[in-house]
C-alpha positions as CSV (number, residue, x, y, z in Angstrom):
1,X,118.7,133.5,114.5
2,X,118.6,136.9,116.1
3,X,121.0,139.6,114.8
4,X,122.1,142.7,116.6
5,X,123.0,146.2,115.3
6,X,126.4,147.8,116.3
7,X,124.6,149.9,118.9
8,X,122.7,146.9,120.5
9,X,125.9,144.9,120.6
10,X,127.7,147.8,122.2
11,X,125.1,148.1,124.9
12,X,125.3,144.3,125.6
13,X,129.1,144.4,125.7
14,X,129.3,147.5,127.9
15,X,131.3,149.5,125.4
16,X,130.7,152.3,122.9
17,X,129.4,151.7,119.3
18,X,132.7,153.1,118.0
19,X,134.6,150.3,119.9
20,X,132.4,147.6,118.3
21,X,132.9,149.2,114.9
22,X,136.7,149.1,115.4
23,X,136.5,145.5,116.5
24,X,134.5,144.7,113.4
25,X,136.8,146.6,111.1
26,X,139.8,144.7,112.7
27,X,138.0,141.4,112.1
28,X,137.6,140.6,115.8
29,X,133.8,140.2,115.5
30,X,132.2,139.3,112.1
31,X,129.4,141.4,110.7
32,X,127.2,141.2,107.7
33,X,125.2,144.0,106.0
34,X,121.5,144.1,105.6
35,X,119.7,145.3,102.5
36,X,120.0,148.9,103.7
37,X,123.8,148.6,104.3
38,X,123.5,148.5,108.1
39,X,126.1,146.2,109.8
40,X,124.6,143.3,111.8
41,X,126.2,140.8,114.1
42,X,124.8,137.2,114.4
43,X,123.6,136.4,117.9
44,X,125.6,133.2,118.4
45,X,128.8,135.0,117.2
46,X,128.1,137.9,119.6
47,X,127.6,135.4,122.4
48,X,130.9,133.7,121.7
49,X,132.7,137.0,121.4
50,X,131.3,138.3,124.7
51,X,132.6,135.1,126.5
52,X,136.1,135.6,124.9
53,X,136.0,139.3,125.8
54,X,135.2,138.6,129.4
55,X,138.0,136.0,129.5
56,X,140.4,138.7,128.3
57,X,139.2,141.1,131.0
58,X,139.5,138.4,133.7
59,X,143.1,138.0,132.7
60,X,144.0,141.6,133.6
61,X,145.7,142.4,136.8
62,X,143.0,144.9,138.1
63,X,139.4,144.0,138.6
64,X,137.0,146.3,136.9
65,X,135.1,148.8,139.0
66,X,131.3,148.4,138.9
67,X,128.2,149.9,140.3
68,X,126.2,146.9,139.3
69,X,122.7,146.8,140.6
70,X,120.1,144.0,140.5
71,X,119.4,143.9,136.7
72,X,122.1,142.6,134.3
73,X,121.2,142.9,130.6
74,X,123.2,140.6,128.5
75,X,123.3,137.8,126.0
76,X,122.6,134.1,126.5
77,X,125.7,132.1,126.0
78,X,124.5,128.6,127.0
79,X,121.3,126.7,127.6
80,X,121.5,123.2,129.1
81,X,118.3,121.3,129.3
82,X,117.7,118.4,131.6
83,X,114.5,116.3,132.0
84,X,113.0,118.7,134.6
85,X,115.6,121.4,135.3
86,X,117.6,123.7,133.0
87,X,120.7,125.9,133.3
88,X,121.0,129.3,131.5
89,X,124.2,131.3,131.3
90,X,124.2,135.0,130.5
91,X,127.3,137.2,129.7
92,X,126.5,140.7,131.0
93,X,129.5,142.8,130.2
94,X,132.3,141.2,132.3
95,X,129.8,139.3,134.4
96,X,128.9,135.6,133.7
97,X,125.6,134.8,135.4
98,X,124.2,131.3,135.7
99,X,120.6,130.6,136.6
100,X,119.0,127.2,137.4
101,X,115.3,127.1,136.5
102,X,112.8,124.6,135.2
103,X,112.9,123.3,131.7
104,X,109.3,124.4,131.3
105,X,110.3,128.0,132.0
106,X,113.1,127.9,129.5
107,X,110.8,126.5,126.8
108,X,108.0,129.0,127.6
109,X,110.3,131.9,127.3
110,X,111.9,130.4,124.2
111,X,115.4,131.0,125.6
112,X,118.3,130.2,123.2
113,X,122.0,131.0,122.7
114,X,122.4,134.4,121.1
115,X,119.2,135.9,122.5
116,X,119.2,139.1,124.6
117,X,118.0,138.6,128.1
118,X,118.1,140.3,131.5
119,X,119.2,138.5,134.7
120,X,117.6,139.9,137.8
121,X,119.2,139.2,141.2
122,X,117.2,139.0,144.4
123,X,118.8,137.5,147.5
124,X,120.2,134.2,146.3
125,X,117.9,133.8,143.3
126,X,118.6,134.8,139.7
127,X,115.5,135.5,137.6
128,X,115.7,135.6,133.8
129,X,113.5,138.0,131.8
130,X,113.3,137.7,128.0
131,X,114.2,141.1,126.5
């Protein structure tokens, strides 16, 4: 499974690395250390945390201001495969994006929960790029 550094997790969550360190120190997001002592976050745990963080933000009275453009880097939080079609969910900061695409495309890209990905929006379509 993919792991993320504090800096990578911060970028995906839309916060500073110091914020992620504080969350890790407070036990909000679990980390482990690699052989060099660098803190790493498991991809599936980061995906689950990003969903809970977005739910907390959606509970606030004010909607966040955004200058979102057409590319949304984030983390895959769900992959649902059908016989022909598939559904991929990405948490990109406070944004939850869902794309319907072919099962073949998901398998070719090797998309899985915890992976970093970019959702690209064009008109009514959402395209997923593996990062």
